[in-house]
All heavy atoms as TSV, in Angstrom:
chain	resi	resn	atom	element	x	y	z
A	1	MET	N	N	-40.339	-27.730	-63.752
A	1	MET	CA	C	-41.488	-26.919	-63.887
A	1	MET	C	C	-41.543	-26.028	-62.595
A	1	MET	O	O	-41.484	-26.418	-61.483
A	1	MET	CB	C	-42.740	-27.841	-63.865
A	1	MET	CG	C	-44.033	-27.109	-63.925
A	1	MET	SD	S	-45.520	-28.075	-64.338
A	1	MET	CE	C	-45.266	-29.631	-63.690
A	2	SER	N	N	-41.805	-24.743	-62.869
A	2	SER	CA	C	-41.813	-23.768	-61.845
A	2	SER	C	C	-43.235	-23.524	-61.294
A	2	SER	O	O	-44.170	-23.509	-62.073
A	2	SER	CB	C	-41.239	-22.378	-62.386
A	2	SER	OG	O	-41.369	-21.377	-61.464
A	3	LYS	N	N	-43.338	-23.452	-60.002
A	3	LYS	CA	C	-44.638	-23.180	-59.356
A	3	LYS	C	C	-44.567	-22.076	-58.367
A	3	LYS	O	O	-43.508	-21.881	-57.749
A	3	LYS	CB	C	-45.135	-24.441	-58.699
A	3	LYS	CG	C	-45.438	-25.606	-59.613
A	3	LYS	CD	C	-46.022	-26.740	-58.787
A	3	LYS	CE	C	-46.300	-27.887	-59.800
A	3	LYS	NZ	N	-46.796	-29.084	-59.149
A	4	THR	N	N	-45.641	-21.338	-58.228
A	4	THR	CA	C	-45.753	-20.302	-57.266
A	4	THR	C	C	-46.934	-20.620	-56.356
A	4	THR	O	O	-48.004	-21.057	-56.878
A	4	THR	CB	C	-45.991	-18.896	-57.938
A	4	THR	OG1	O	-44.918	-18.656	-58.826
A	4	THR	CG2	C	-46.144	-17.832	-56.890
A	5	VAL	N	N	-46.805	-20.572	-55.054
A	5	VAL	CA	C	-47.886	-20.783	-54.123
A	5	VAL	C	C	-48.266	-19.531	-53.408
A	5	VAL	O	O	-47.325	-18.865	-52.814
A	5	VAL	CB	C	-47.456	-21.896	-53.107
A	5	VAL	CG1	C	-48.584	-22.201	-52.152
A	5	VAL	CG2	C	-47.044	-23.156	-53.794
A	6	ILE	N	N	-49.554	-19.171	-53.459
A	6	ILE	CA	C	-50.023	-17.964	-52.826
A	6	ILE	C	C	-51.275	-18.323	-52.023
A	6	ILE	O	O	-52.009	-19.231	-52.331
A	6	ILE	CB	C	-50.294	-16.765	-53.808
A	6	ILE	CG1	C	-51.367	-17.157	-54.822
A	6	ILE	CG2	C	-49.034	-16.357	-54.432
A	6	ILE	CD1	C	-51.768	-16.002	-55.701
A	7	LYS	N	N	-51.604	-17.517	-51.023
A	7	LYS	CA	C	-52.830	-17.598	-50.301
A	7	LYS	C	C	-53.800	-16.570	-50.905
A	7	LYS	O	O	-53.427	-15.448	-51.187
A	7	LYS	CB	C	-52.673	-17.310	-48.801
A	7	LYS	CG	C	-51.880	-18.358	-48.048
A	7	LYS	CD	C	-52.739	-19.642	-47.889
A	7	LYS	CE	C	-51.938	-20.603	-47.084
A	7	LYS	NZ	N	-52.643	-21.892	-46.945
A	8	ILE	N	N	-55.062	-17.011	-51.097
A	8	ILE	CA	C	-56.027	-16.118	-51.712
A	8	ILE	C	C	-57.336	-16.228	-50.875
A	8	ILE	O	O	-57.538	-17.122	-50.047
A	8	ILE	CB	C	-56.294	-16.475	-53.177
A	8	ILE	CG1	C	-56.873	-17.888	-53.317
A	8	ILE	CG2	C	-55.054	-16.313	-54.028
A	8	ILE	CD1	C	-57.296	-18.266	-54.744
A	9	ARG	N	N	-58.239	-15.267	-51.135
A	9	ARG	CA	C	-59.515	-15.246	-50.460
A	9	ARG	C	C	-60.627	-15.290	-51.522
A	9	ARG	O	O	-60.572	-14.556	-52.534
A	9	ARG	CB	C	-59.726	-13.956	-49.657
A	9	ARG	CG	C	-61.065	-13.902	-48.950
A	9	ARG	CD	C	-61.207	-12.604	-48.151
A	9	ARG	NE	N	-60.309	-12.664	-47.020
A	9	ARG	CZ	C	-59.320	-11.800	-46.746
A	9	ARG	NH1	N	-59.079	-10.813	-47.582
A	9	ARG	NH2	N	-58.556	-11.935	-45.717
A	10	ARG	N	N	-61.604	-16.165	-51.311
A	10	ARG	CA	C	-62.777	-16.230	-52.221
A	10	ARG	C	C	-63.740	-15.147	-51.688
A	10	ARG	O	O	-64.106	-15.054	-50.576
A	10	ARG	CB	C	-63.428	-17.595	-52.145
A	10	ARG	CG	C	-64.538	-17.770	-53.150
A	10	ARG	CD	C	-65.005	-19.186	-53.232
A	10	ARG	NE	N	-65.168	-19.835	-51.960
A	10	ARG	CZ	C	-65.032	-21.186	-51.754
A	10	ARG	NH1	N	-64.875	-21.941	-52.764
A	10	ARG	NH2	N	-65.266	-21.668	-50.541
A	11	LYS	N	N	-64.085	-14.209	-52.641
A	11	LYS	CA	C	-64.886	-13.061	-52.297
A	11	LYS	C	C	-66.296	-13.456	-51.765
A	11	LYS	O	O	-66.872	-12.746	-50.923
A	11	LYS	CB	C	-65.043	-12.085	-53.440
A	11	LYS	CG	C	-63.723	-11.445	-53.796
A	11	LYS	CD	C	-63.901	-10.518	-54.952
A	11	LYS	CE	C	-62.634	-9.863	-55.391
A	11	LYS	NZ	N	-62.850	-8.987	-56.562
A	12	THR	N	N	-66.877	-14.498	-52.330
A	12	THR	CA	C	-68.286	-14.804	-51.979
A	12	THR	C	C	-68.510	-15.174	-50.536
A	12	THR	O	O	-69.519	-14.802	-49.940
A	12	THR	CB	C	-68.825	-15.962	-52.881
A	12	THR	OG1	O	-67.966	-17.058	-52.765
A	12	THR	CG2	C	-68.952	-15.514	-54.317
A	13	ASP	N	N	-67.507	-15.835	-49.903
A	13	ASP	CA	C	-67.727	-16.287	-48.529
A	13	ASP	C	C	-66.503	-15.957	-47.636
A	13	ASP	O	O	-66.455	-16.294	-46.444
A	13	ASP	CB	C	-68.027	-17.772	-48.460
A	13	ASP	CG	C	-66.955	-18.644	-49.067
A	13	ASP	OD1	O	-65.892	-18.141	-49.488
A	13	ASP	OD2	O	-67.146	-19.856	-49.095
A	14	GLY	N	N	-65.423	-15.354	-48.161
A	14	GLY	CA	C	-64.273	-14.983	-47.398
A	14	GLY	C	C	-63.379	-16.152	-47.063
A	14	GLY	O	O	-62.371	-16.017	-46.294
A	15	LYS	N	N	-63.598	-17.298	-47.667
A	15	LYS	CA	C	-62.827	-18.558	-47.390
A	15	LYS	C	C	-61.381	-18.342	-47.882
A	15	LYS	O	O	-61.152	-17.861	-48.994
A	15	LYS	CB	C	-63.486	-19.729	-48.124
A	15	LYS	CG	C	-62.735	-20.983	-47.959
A	15	LYS	CD	C	-63.294	-21.783	-46.807
A	15	LYS	CE	C	-62.680	-23.154	-46.804
A	15	LYS	NZ	N	-62.783	-23.796	-45.551
A	16	ILE	N	N	-60.425	-18.732	-46.991
A	16	ILE	CA	C	-58.981	-18.658	-47.430
A	16	ILE	C	C	-58.608	-19.933	-48.083
A	16	ILE	O	O	-58.838	-21.005	-47.631
A	16	ILE	CB	C	-58.095	-18.433	-46.157
A	16	ILE	CG1	C	-58.525	-17.205	-45.392
A	16	ILE	CG2	C	-56.627	-18.381	-46.558
A	16	ILE	CD1	C	-58.419	-15.914	-46.149
A	17	LEU	N	N	-57.974	-19.832	-49.279
A	17	LEU	CA	C	-57.610	-20.959	-50.119
A	17	LEU	C	C	-56.145	-20.881	-50.497
A	17	LEU	O	O	-55.470	-19.779	-50.332
A	17	LEU	CB	C	-58.511	-20.970	-51.414
A	17	LEU	CG	C	-59.990	-20.920	-51.169
A	17	LEU	CD1	C	-60.701	-20.567	-52.440
A	17	LEU	CD2	C	-60.479	-22.272	-50.619
A	18	THR	N	N	-55.653	-21.928	-51.028
A	18	THR	CA	C	-54.237	-21.962	-51.488
A	18	THR	C	C	-54.253	-22.089	-53.050
A	18	THR	O	O	-54.932	-22.917	-53.597
A	18	THR	CB	C	-53.472	-23.210	-50.908
A	18	THR	OG1	O	-53.526	-23.114	-49.485
A	18	THR	CG2	C	-52.073	-23.230	-51.398
A	19	ASP	N	N	-53.522	-21.230	-53.718
A	19	ASP	CA	C	-53.459	-21.192	-55.125
A	19	ASP	C	C	-52.060	-21.622	-55.576
A	19	ASP	O	O	-51.051	-20.949	-55.252
A	19	ASP	CB	C	-53.709	-19.809	-55.658
A	19	ASP	CG	C	-53.828	-19.697	-57.182
A	19	ASP	OD1	O	-53.676	-20.719	-57.840
A	19	ASP	OD2	O	-54.021	-18.540	-57.653
A	20	VAL	N	N	-51.938	-22.777	-56.267
A	20	VAL	CA	C	-50.651	-23.286	-56.752
A	20	VAL	C	C	-50.683	-22.976	-58.209
A	20	VAL	O	O	-51.412	-23.581	-58.990
A	20	VAL	CB	C	-50.494	-24.792	-56.481
A	20	VAL	CG1	C	-49.162	-25.288	-57.003
A	20	VAL	CG2	C	-50.677	-25.074	-54.993
A	21	ILE	N	N	-49.844	-22.029	-58.592
A	21	ILE	CA	C	-49.800	-21.572	-59.929
A	21	ILE	C	C	-48.614	-22.266	-60.726
A	21	ILE	O	O	-47.503	-22.236	-60.291
A	21	ILE	CB	C	-49.511	-20.036	-60.037
A	21	ILE	CG1	C	-50.548	-19.309	-59.145
A	21	ILE	CG2	C	-49.528	-19.562	-61.493
A	21	ILE	CD1	C	-50.170	-17.883	-58.925
A	22	ASN	N	N	-49.047	-22.967	-61.797
A	22	ASN	CA	C	-48.023	-23.543	-62.691
A	22	ASN	C	C	-47.578	-22.461	-63.628
A	22	ASN	O	O	-48.316	-22.025	-64.577
A	22	ASN	CB	C	-48.731	-24.750	-63.476
A	22	ASN	CG	C	-47.712	-25.398	-64.375
A	22	ASN	OD1	O	-46.825	-24.748	-64.916
A	22	ASN	ND2	N	-47.889	-26.696	-64.615
A	23	ASP	N	N	-46.389	-21.941	-63.406
A	23	ASP	CA	C	-45.914	-20.785	-64.127
A	23	ASP	C	C	-45.714	-21.029	-65.623
A	23	ASP	O	O	-45.938	-20.169	-66.451
A	23	ASP	CB	C	-44.624	-20.286	-63.469
A	23	ASP	CG	C	-44.808	-19.782	-62.033
A	23	ASP	OD1	O	-45.914	-19.185	-61.799
A	23	ASP	OD2	O	-43.905	-19.989	-61.198
A	24	ALA	N	N	-45.365	-22.299	-65.967
A	24	ALA	CA	C	-45.085	-22.602	-67.353
A	24	ALA	C	C	-46.357	-22.514	-68.200
A	24	ALA	O	O	-46.335	-21.994	-69.305
A	24	ALA	CB	C	-44.462	-23.976	-67.507
A	25	CYS	N	N	-47.438	-23.002	-67.694
A	25	CYS	CA	C	-48.682	-22.980	-68.516
A	25	CYS	C	C	-49.696	-22.047	-68.015
A	25	CYS	O	O	-50.808	-21.980	-68.532
A	25	CYS	CB	C	-49.331	-24.366	-68.703
A	25	CYS	SG	S	-48.963	-25.640	-67.540
A	26	GLN	N	N	-49.362	-21.210	-67.003
A	26	GLN	CA	C	-50.266	-20.196	-66.467
A	26	GLN	C	C	-51.637	-20.781	-66.064
A	26	GLN	O	O	-52.701	-20.234	-66.345
A	26	GLN	CB	C	-50.495	-19.085	-67.420
A	26	GLN	CG	C	-49.173	-18.346	-67.738
A	26	GLN	CD	C	-49.300	-17.372	-68.778
A	26	GLN	OE1	O	-50.068	-17.473	-69.758
A	26	GLN	NE2	N	-48.536	-16.233	-68.665
A	27	VAL	N	N	-51.570	-21.928	-65.307
A	27	VAL	CA	C	-52.726	-22.542	-64.793
A	27	VAL	C	C	-52.754	-22.440	-63.266
A	27	VAL	O	O	-51.734	-22.617	-62.591
A	27	VAL	CB	C	-52.784	-24.091	-65.205
A	27	VAL	CG1	C	-53.922	-24.770	-64.542
A	27	VAL	CG2	C	-52.943	-24.218	-66.708
A	28	HIS	N	N	-53.904	-22.070	-62.742
A	28	HIS	CA	C	-54.115	-21.938	-61.323
A	28	HIS	C	C	-54.840	-23.220	-60.780
A	28	HIS	O	O	-55.939	-23.551	-61.247
A	28	HIS	CB	C	-54.911	-20.701	-60.987
A	28	HIS	CG	C	-54.221	-19.449	-61.249
A	28	HIS	ND1	N	-53.816	-18.540	-60.243
A	28	HIS	CD2	C	-53.703	-18.894	-62.422
A	28	HIS	CE1	C	-53.168	-17.542	-60.790
A	28	HIS	NE2	N	-53.085	-17.709	-62.063
A	29	ASN	N	N	-54.234	-23.824	-59.811
A	29	ASN	CA	C	-54.860	-24.992	-59.134
A	29	ASN	C	C	-55.188	-24.483	-57.694
A	29	ASN	O	O	-54.290	-24.297	-56.849
A	29	ASN	CB	C	-53.859	-26.156	-59.082
A	29	ASN	CG	C	-53.530	-26.654	-60.467
A	29	ASN	OD1	O	-54.472	-27.162	-61.167
A	29	ASN	ND2	N	-52.340	-26.415	-60.899
A	30	ILE	N	N	-56.458	-24.300	-57.496
A	30	ILE	CA	C	-56.931	-23.710	-56.225
A	30	ILE	C	C	-57.440	-24.856	-55.257
A	30	ILE	O	O	-58.279	-25.630	-55.623
A	30	ILE	CB	C	-57.983	-22.663	-56.468
A	30	ILE	CG1	C	-57.342	-21.574	-57.342
A	30	ILE	CG2	C	-58.540	-22.114	-55.119
A	30	ILE	CD1	C	-58.357	-20.474	-57.774
A	31	TYR	N	N	-56.832	-24.844	-54.127
A	31	TYR	CA	C	-57.159	-25.901	-53.094
A	31	TYR	C	C	-57.787	-25.320	-51.887
A	31	TYR	O	O	-57.497	-24.237	-51.395
A	31	TYR	CB	C	-55.840	-26.542	-52.638
A	31	TYR	CG	C	-55.186	-27.396	-53.720
A	31	TYR	CD1	C	-54.275	-26.802	-54.627
A	31	TYR	CD2	C	-55.425	-28.778	-53.810
A	31	TYR	CE1	C	-53.664	-27.579	-55.633
A	31	TYR	CE2	C	-54.771	-29.549	-54.771
A	31	TYR	CZ	C	-53.896	-28.969	-55.676
A	31	TYR	OH	O	-53.268	-29.694	-56.584
A	32	ASP	N	N	-58.755	-26.115	-51.350
A	32	ASP	CA	C	-59.352	-25.892	-50.045
A	32	ASP	C	C	-58.793	-26.945	-49.157
A	32	ASP	O	O	-59.287	-28.134	-49.212
A	32	ASP	CB	C	-60.859	-25.933	-50.086
A	32	ASP	CG	C	-61.537	-25.658	-48.758
A	32	ASP	OD1	O	-60.823	-25.406	-47.784
A	32	ASP	OD2	O	-62.760	-25.686	-48.694
A	33	GLY	N	N	-57.722	-26.723	-48.447
A	33	GLY	CA	C	-57.057	-27.740	-47.709
A	33	GLY	C	C	-56.332	-28.667	-48.702
A	33	GLY	O	O	-55.531	-28.206	-49.590
A	34	ASP	N	N	-56.643	-29.934	-48.635
A	34	ASP	CA	C	-56.096	-30.895	-49.624
A	34	ASP	C	C	-56.957	-31.120	-50.837
A	34	ASP	O	O	-56.565	-31.895	-51.706
A	34	ASP	CB	C	-55.794	-32.277	-48.838
A	34	ASP	CG	C	-54.704	-32.176	-47.867
A	34	ASP	OD1	O	-53.751	-31.335	-48.019
A	34	ASP	OD2	O	-54.745	-32.897	-46.864
A	35	ASN	N	N	-58.091	-30.535	-50.858
A	35	ASN	CA	C	-59.069	-30.762	-51.917
A	35	ASN	C	C	-58.899	-29.724	-53.025
A	35	ASN	O	O	-59.030	-28.520	-52.762
A	35	ASN	CB	C	-60.515	-30.728	-51.356
A	35	ASN	CG	C	-60.735	-31.780	-50.318
A	35	ASN	OD1	O	-60.334	-32.884	-50.478
A	35	ASN	ND2	N	-61.486	-31.336	-49.296
A	36	LEU	N	N	-58.689	-30.192	-54.263
A	36	LEU	CA	C	-58.638	-29.350	-55.413
A	36	LEU	C	C	-60.049	-28.895	-55.757
A	36	LEU	O	O	-60.944	-29.779	-55.990
A	36	LEU	CB	C	-58.017	-30.103	-56.595
A	36	LEU	CG	C	-57.942	-29.302	-57.919
A	36	LEU	CD1	C	-57.003	-28.132	-57.797
A	36	LEU	CD2	C	-57.499	-30.241	-59.040
A	37	ILE	N	N	-60.268	-27.634	-55.742
A	37	ILE	CA	C	-61.673	-27.156	-56.035
A	37	ILE	C	C	-61.757	-26.461	-57.398
A	37	ILE	O	O	-62.864	-26.275	-57.912
A	37	ILE	CB	C	-62.227	-26.231	-54.974
A	37	ILE	CG1	C	-61.340	-24.970	-54.748
A	37	ILE	CG2	C	-62.309	-27.013	-53.660
A	37	ILE	CD1	C	-61.918	-23.888	-53.895
A	38	LEU	N	N	-60.613	-26.049	-57.980
A	38	LEU	CA	C	-60.671	-25.353	-59.252
A	38	LEU	C	C	-59.304	-25.463	-59.960
A	38	LEU	O	O	-58.297	-25.259	-59.286
A	38	LEU	CB	C	-61.068	-23.901	-59.077
A	38	LEU	CG	C	-61.193	-23.043	-60.329
A	38	LEU	CD1	C	-62.389	-23.539	-61.219
A	38	LEU	CD2	C	-61.429	-21.576	-59.942
A	39	SER	N	N	-59.285	-25.759	-61.264
A	39	SER	CA	C	-58.076	-25.755	-62.026
A	39	SER	C	C	-58.437	-25.012	-63.364
A	39	SER	O	O	-59.101	-25.600	-64.218
A	39	SER	CB	C	-57.589	-27.150	-62.258
A	39	SER	OG	O	-56.384	-27.114	-62.980
A	40	GLU	N	N	-57.951	-23.828	-63.504
A	40	GLU	CA	C	-58.265	-23.044	-64.652
A	40	GLU	C	C	-57.066	-22.162	-65.105
A	40	GLU	O	O	-56.214	-21.871	-64.336
A	40	GLU	CB	C	-59.457	-22.008	-64.341
A	40	GLU	CG	C	-60.759	-22.682	-64.106
A	40	GLU	CD	C	-61.414	-23.217	-65.406
A	40	GLU	OE1	O	-60.904	-22.984	-66.523
A	40	GLU	OE2	O	-62.501	-23.843	-65.267
A	41	GLU	N	N	-57.096	-21.783	-66.394
A	41	GLU	CA	C	-56.094	-20.813	-66.904
A	41	GLU	C	C	-56.321	-19.442	-66.309
A	41	GLU	O	O	-57.504	-19.101	-65.868
A	41	GLU	CB	C	-56.230	-20.756	-68.392
A	41	GLU	CG	C	-55.819	-22.136	-69.070
A	41	GLU	CD	C	-55.868	-22.035	-70.642
A	41	GLU	OE1	O	-56.086	-20.897	-71.140
A	41	GLU	OE2	O	-55.797	-23.077	-71.189
A	42	GLU	N	N	-55.303	-18.633	-66.292
A	42	GLU	CA	C	-55.354	-17.345	-65.634
A	42	GLU	C	C	-56.471	-16.457	-66.110
A	42	GLU	O	O	-57.196	-15.890	-65.282
A	42	GLU	CB	C	-54.004	-16.563	-65.850
A	42	GLU	CG	C	-52.860	-17.197	-65.108
A	42	GLU	CD	C	-51.526	-16.377	-65.305
A	42	GLU	OE1	O	-51.430	-15.587	-66.276
A	42	GLU	OE2	O	-50.682	-16.571	-64.372
A	43	TRP	N	N	-56.636	-16.391	-67.432
A	43	TRP	CA	C	-57.692	-15.389	-67.922
A	43	TRP	C	C	-59.084	-15.856	-67.510
A	43	TRP	O	O	-59.989	-15.021	-67.424
A	43	TRP	CB	C	-57.515	-15.265	-69.388
A	43	TRP	CG	C	-57.814	-16.545	-70.193
A	43	TRP	CD1	C	-56.971	-17.525	-70.538
A	43	TRP	CD2	C	-59.059	-16.845	-70.775
A	43	TRP	NE1	N	-57.561	-18.487	-71.245
A	43	TRP	CE2	C	-58.914	-18.080	-71.437
A	43	TRP	CE3	C	-60.316	-16.253	-70.839
A	43	TRP	CZ2	C	-59.912	-18.762	-72.125
A	43	TRP	CZ3	C	-61.320	-16.900	-71.504
A	43	TRP	CH2	C	-61.094	-18.149	-72.171
A	44	LEU	N	N	-59.291	-17.142	-67.245
A	44	LEU	CA	C	-60.636	-17.644	-66.881
A	44	LEU	C	C	-61.028	-17.262	-65.449
A	44	LEU	O	O	-62.183	-17.206	-65.110
A	44	LEU	CB	C	-60.756	-19.123	-67.131
A	44	LEU	CG	C	-60.804	-19.597	-68.573
A	44	LEU	CD1	C	-60.690	-21.139	-68.649
A	44	LEU	CD2	C	-62.061	-19.104	-69.265
A	45	ILE	N	N	-60.015	-17.036	-64.643
A	45	ILE	CA	C	-60.327	-16.653	-63.230
A	45	ILE	C	C	-60.013	-15.203	-62.967
A	45	ILE	O	O	-60.133	-14.749	-61.842
A	45	ILE	CB	C	-59.556	-17.561	-62.205
A	45	ILE	CG1	C	-58.072	-17.420	-62.346
A	45	ILE	CG2	C	-60.029	-18.992	-62.322
A	45	ILE	CD1	C	-57.324	-18.038	-61.168
A	46	GLY	N	N	-59.650	-14.430	-64.061
A	46	GLY	CA	C	-59.463	-12.996	-63.837
A	46	GLY	C	C	-58.175	-12.673	-63.137
A	46	GLY	O	O	-58.120	-11.930	-62.169
A	47	TYR	N	N	-57.088	-13.241	-63.662
A	47	TYR	CA	C	-55.734	-13.009	-63.039
A	47	TYR	C	C	-54.772	-12.590	-64.118
A	47	TYR	O	O	-54.745	-13.042	-65.187
A	47	TYR	CB	C	-55.294	-14.335	-62.404
A	47	TYR	CG	C	-53.978	-14.142	-61.635
A	47	TYR	CD1	C	-53.928	-13.772	-60.348
A	47	TYR	CD2	C	-52.756	-14.492	-62.253
A	47	TYR	CE1	C	-52.762	-13.635	-59.636
A	47	TYR	CE2	C	-51.518	-14.379	-61.584
A	47	TYR	CZ	C	-51.542	-13.925	-60.268
A	47	TYR	OH	O	-50.420	-13.833	-59.596
A	48	SER	N	N	-53.856	-11.646	-63.711
A	48	SER	CA	C	-52.772	-11.255	-64.593
A	48	SER	C	C	-51.488	-11.353	-63.781
A	48	SER	O	O	-51.434	-10.914	-62.592
A	48	SER	CB	C	-52.917	-9.795	-65.037
A	48	SER	OG	O	-51.813	-9.347	-65.650
A	49	GLU	N	N	-50.447	-11.933	-64.351
A	49	GLU	CA	C	-49.231	-12.169	-63.694
A	49	GLU	C	C	-48.650	-10.845	-63.148
A	49	GLU	O	O	-48.081	-10.773	-62.063
A	49	GLU	CB	C	-48.221	-12.815	-64.654
A	49	GLU	CG	C	-46.921	-13.172	-63.980
A	49	GLU	CD	C	-45.921	-13.919	-64.933
A	49	GLU	OE1	O	-46.474	-14.474	-65.895
A	49	GLU	OE2	O	-44.764	-13.838	-64.685
A	50	CYS	N	N	-48.843	-9.720	-63.859
A	50	CYS	CA	C	-48.303	-8.442	-63.440
A	50	CYS	C	C	-49.203	-7.700	-62.439
A	50	CYS	O	O	-48.694	-7.053	-61.530
A	50	CYS	CB	C	-48.118	-7.539	-64.616
A	50	CYS	SG	S	-46.970	-8.245	-65.828
A	51	ASP	N	N	-50.520	-7.896	-62.542
A	51	ASP	CA	C	-51.464	-7.057	-61.761
A	51	ASP	C	C	-52.224	-7.899	-60.675
A	51	ASP	O	O	-52.999	-7.260	-59.919
A	51	ASP	CB	C	-52.510	-6.464	-62.682
A	51	ASP	CG	C	-51.820	-5.532	-63.690
A	51	ASP	OD1	O	-50.877	-4.812	-63.298
A	51	ASP	OD2	O	-52.292	-5.451	-64.848
A	52	GLY	N	N	-52.070	-9.182	-60.689
A	52	GLY	CA	C	-52.787	-9.974	-59.723
A	52	GLY	C	C	-54.246	-10.241	-60.156
A	52	GLY	O	O	-54.574	-10.139	-61.349
A	53	PHE	N	N	-55.145	-10.334	-59.164
A	53	PHE	CA	C	-56.577	-10.618	-59.492
A	53	PHE	C	C	-57.254	-9.328	-59.857
A	53	PHE	O	O	-57.057	-8.248	-59.228
A	53	PHE	CB	C	-57.268	-11.271	-58.324
A	53	PHE	CG	C	-56.898	-12.683	-58.101
A	53	PHE	CD1	C	-55.865	-13.013	-57.140
A	53	PHE	CD2	C	-57.428	-13.676	-58.812
A	53	PHE	CE1	C	-55.491	-14.301	-56.988
A	53	PHE	CE2	C	-57.022	-15.015	-58.650
A	53	PHE	CZ	C	-56.072	-15.325	-57.726
A	54	PHE	N	N	-58.086	-9.392	-60.924
A	54	PHE	CA	C	-58.927	-8.219	-61.297
A	54	PHE	C	C	-60.028	-8.019	-60.330
A	54	PHE	O	O	-60.425	-8.928	-59.604
A	54	PHE	CB	C	-59.440	-8.413	-62.702
A	54	PHE	CG	C	-58.389	-8.740	-63.749
A	54	PHE	CD1	C	-58.592	-9.720	-64.677
A	54	PHE	CD2	C	-57.252	-7.965	-63.830
A	54	PHE	CE1	C	-57.658	-9.944	-65.662
A	54	PHE	CE2	C	-56.239	-8.261	-64.750
A	54	PHE	CZ	C	-56.487	-9.251	-65.685
A	55	GLU	N	N	-60.647	-6.839	-60.279
A	55	GLU	CA	C	-61.729	-6.576	-59.390
A	55	GLU	C	C	-62.967	-7.474	-59.720
A	55	GLU	O	O	-63.739	-7.782	-58.797
A	55	GLU	CB	C	-62.185	-5.111	-59.441
A	55	GLU	CG	C	-61.166	-4.237	-58.704
A	55	GLU	CD	C	-61.702	-2.968	-58.248
A	55	GLU	OE1	O	-62.973	-2.863	-58.043
A	55	GLU	OE2	O	-60.995	-1.985	-58.064
A	56	THR	N	N	-63.127	-7.865	-60.965
A	56	THR	CA	C	-64.220	-8.725	-61.360
A	56	THR	C	C	-64.018	-10.208	-61.025
A	56	THR	O	O	-64.901	-10.992	-61.159
A	56	THR	CB	C	-64.474	-8.606	-62.865
A	56	THR	OG1	O	-63.190	-8.967	-63.570
A	56	THR	CG2	C	-64.842	-7.176	-63.249
A	57	SER	N	N	-62.855	-10.588	-60.589
A	57	SER	CA	C	-62.553	-11.993	-60.240
A	57	SER	C	C	-63.320	-12.394	-58.971
A	57	SER	O	O	-63.646	-11.549	-58.124
A	57	SER	CB	C	-61.023	-12.172	-60.016
A	57	SER	OG	O	-60.764	-13.447	-59.571
A	58	ASP	N	N	-63.541	-13.716	-58.867
A	58	ASP	CA	C	-64.164	-14.266	-57.667
A	58	ASP	C	C	-63.127	-14.390	-56.485
A	58	ASP	O	O	-63.513	-14.694	-55.378
A	58	ASP	CB	C	-64.726	-15.656	-57.932
A	58	ASP	CG	C	-65.919	-15.603	-58.811
A	58	ASP	OD1	O	-66.566	-14.537	-58.968
A	58	ASP	OD2	O	-66.214	-16.621	-59.490
A	59	PHE	N	N	-61.847	-14.100	-56.741
A	59	PHE	CA	C	-60.790	-14.280	-55.810
A	59	PHE	C	C	-60.015	-12.996	-55.612
A	59	PHE	O	O	-60.058	-12.109	-56.486
A	59	PHE	CB	C	-59.828	-15.334	-56.225
A	59	PHE	CG	C	-60.525	-16.674	-56.501
A	59	PHE	CD1	C	-60.809	-17.077	-57.775
A	59	PHE	CD2	C	-60.872	-17.508	-55.433
A	59	PHE	CE1	C	-61.477	-18.245	-58.019
A	59	PHE	CE2	C	-61.524	-18.702	-55.707
A	59	PHE	CZ	C	-61.825	-19.086	-56.954
A	60	GLU	N	N	-59.276	-12.856	-54.479
A	60	GLU	CA	C	-58.385	-11.710	-54.249
A	60	GLU	C	C	-57.195	-12.192	-53.492
A	60	GLU	O	O	-57.182	-13.184	-52.732
A	60	GLU	CB	C	-59.108	-10.563	-53.500
A	60	GLU	CG	C	-59.596	-11.013	-52.117
A	60	GLU	CD	C	-60.466	-9.942	-51.494
A	60	GLU	OE1	O	-60.632	-8.876	-52.043
A	60	GLU	OE2	O	-60.965	-10.186	-50.370
A	61	ASP	N	N	-56.051	-11.474	-53.674
A	61	ASP	CA	C	-54.835	-11.681	-52.933
A	61	ASP	C	C	-55.026	-11.352	-51.460
A	61	ASP	O	O	-55.792	-10.419	-51.129
A	61	ASP	CB	C	-53.675	-10.861	-53.478
A	61	ASP	CG	C	-53.236	-11.291	-54.865
A	61	ASP	OD1	O	-53.125	-12.514	-55.081
A	61	ASP	OD2	O	-53.049	-10.388	-55.734
A	62	ILE	N	N	-54.317	-12.033	-50.578
A	62	ILE	CA	C	-54.324	-11.617	-49.180
A	62	ILE	C	C	-52.866	-11.410	-48.704
A	62	ILE	O	O	-51.938	-11.772	-49.318
A	62	ILE	CB	C	-55.109	-12.624	-48.275
A	62	ILE	CG1	C	-54.511	-13.965	-48.321
A	62	ILE	CG2	C	-56.525	-12.638	-48.568
A	62	ILE	CD1	C	-55.018	-14.939	-47.262
């Protein structure tokens, strides 16, 4: 199973988080340190593999 790990910023408070993307099922597992805070499919968090996070998403690439 292929995974991609990226650093992201939550727009509401500027908190830096780690996004572990399961490439096979397009699920994002977002961690605050060691704590899993969100596990959702790409379209639910406003993400596209080609374009990154949409402007309407609660997250952004850093």
